[in-house]
C-alpha positions in Angstrom: 38.5 147.3 145.9 35.1 145.6 146.3 32.6 145.4 143.2 29.2 144.4 143.0 27.9 142.5 139.6 24.4 141.5 138.7 25.7 138.3 137.0 23.3 137.5 134.3 21.8 134.0 133.5 24.0 132.0 131.3 27.4 133.7 132.5 30.2 131.7 134.0 31.9 132.8 137.2 35.4 132.9 135.5 37.1 135.4 133.3 37.7 133.0 130.4 36.3 129.8 128.8 37.9 127.6 126.0 34.4 127.2 124.6 33.5 130.8 124.1 30.7 131.0 126.7 29.9 134.4 128.2 32.2 135.1 131.2 32.8 137.6 133.9 35.3 139.4 131.4 32.3 140.4 129.1 31.0 142.4 131.9 33.7 143.3 134.4 36.5 146.0 133.2 38.3 146.3 136.3 41.6 144.3 136.3 43.1 142.1 139.1 39.7 141.4 140.7 38.4 137.9 141.5 35.1 136.5 142.4 34.6 136.1 146.1 32.4 132.9 145.9 30.4 131.6 142.8 27.0 131.5 141.3 25.9 128.7 139.0 26.0 129.6 135.2 22.2 129.1 135.4 21.7 131.3 138.6 21.5 135.2 138.7 22.1 138.0 140.9 24.8 139.4 143.4 28.2 138.4 142.6 31.2 140.3 144.8 34.5 140.5 143.1 37.7 141.8 145.1 41.3 142.4 144.8 41.7 141.8 148.6 42.5 138.1 149.3 41.4 138.6 153.1 38.2 140.2 152.2 37.3 137.3 150.0 38.2 134.6 152.7 35.9 136.4 154.9 33.1 136.4 152.4 33.5 132.9 151.3 34.9 130.9 154.3 32.3 128.6 155.6 33.7 129.3 159.3 32.4 132.8 158.9 29.0 131.8 158.1 28.2 134.8 155.8 24.4 135.0 155.3 23.3 134.8 151.6 20.0 135.5 150.7 18.1 134.1 147.5 14.8 134.6 145.7 13.9 131.2 144.3 10.9 130.8 141.9 9.8 127.1 142.3 7.5 124.8 140.5 4.3 124.4 142.5 2.7 126.4 145.1 5.2 125.9 148.2 3.4 125.2 151.4 4.1 125.9 155.1 5.3 122.3 155.7 8.1 122.6 153.0 9.1 126.0 154.3 9.4 124.6 158.0 11.5 121.6 156.5 13.8 124.2 155.0 14.0 126.0 158.4 15.0 122.8 160.3 17.3 121.8 157.4 16.9 119.1 155.1 19.3 116.0 154.4 21.0 116.1 151.0 23.3 113.2 149.3 26.4 115.1 151.1 24.6 115.4 154.6 22.3 117.6 156.6 22.1 121.3 155.7 22.3 124.2 158.3 18.8 125.5 159.0 17.7 128.4 156.7 15.6 131.3 157.0 12.8 130.2 154.7 9.6 132.7 153.9 7.0 133.0 151.2 7.9 135.8 148.7 6.0 137.8 146.0 7.3 138.0 142.5 9.6 141.0 142.8 8.2 144.0 141.0 11.9 145.0 140.1 12.6 141.5 138.3 14.1 141.5 134.7 12.9 139.3 131.9 15.2 136.3 131.5 16.6 135.0 128.1 15.6 132.3 127.7 12.5 133.0 129.7 11.6 130.2 132.7 9.6 127.4 131.1 5.9 128.0 131.6 3.4 125.2 131.8 -0.3 126.3 132.3 -1.2 123.4 134.6 1.6 123.9 136.9 1.7 127.0 138.9 4.8 128.6 140.3 5.6 130.4 143.8 8.5 132.4 145.0 10.1 132.1 148.2 13.3 133.9 150.2 15.9 131.5 151.4 18.8 132.8 153.7 21.8 130.2 154.1 24.7 130.3 156.2 26.8 127.8 154.4 27.4 127.6 150.5 27.3 123.9 149.1 27.2 123.5 145.4 23.9 124.1 143.9 22.5 124.2 147.6 19.4 126.2 147.0 18.4 123.9 144.2 18.9 120.8 146.0 17.2 122.0 149.0 13.9 123.0 147.5 13.9 119.8 145.1 14.4 117.7 148.4 11.2 119.2 149.7 9.2 118.7 146.5 9.5 122.2 145.0 12.2 122.4 141.9 13.8 125.6 141.5 13.2 127.1 138.1 14.8 130.5 138.8 17.3 131.6 141.4 18.5 135.1 142.0 21.0 136.0 145.0 20.0 139.1 146.3 22.1 139.8 149.2 25.7 138.7 150.7 25.9 139.8 154.4 25.7 143.6 154.3 25.8 143.8 150.5 22.7 143.9 148.4 22.0 143.6 144.6 19.5 146.6 145.0 19.2 148.7 141.9 21.8 146.8 139.8 20.7 145.7 136.2 21.9 142.5 134.9 25.3 142.8 133.8 25.9 146.2 135.5 28.8 146.5 138.1 29.0 149.0 141.1 32.2 149.9 143.2 31.3 149.2 146.7 34.9 150.4 148.2 
């Protein structure tokens, strides 16, 4: 079985939490499925869950270089120089990243509101970009955008390989197979 979940902001990518924070168990009713990968608590979007260990391995093992696409709202108006740096790969504290596909993006018209909302400062504009990575380091998108001078304010994963978020509201699941 393979499920797609639109993981809401603030939800942990685990089924239990000793501190009572929201977890996958609040949204996923199917038994014996496990997250194939992770999304940080403060990230949103597509999370795949499966009961198939081989499939989970194929989706998450870095050797398979499964493409993962994110929409990121960043602080400031991102420029072509920053996008070029992301396309070349940037050096993080744990080494250089692989090159990413990075393009300007419009704020999605399907975007849901977030609770709490992203902080708004009148004097500092924001912009959106689409980033596709083929590796999955801890908080990688956030660290990459910060490294080129544009901290991430909101991060939504919209695609993992052939699987897309399309049409799922936050907290909704869809059986894929």
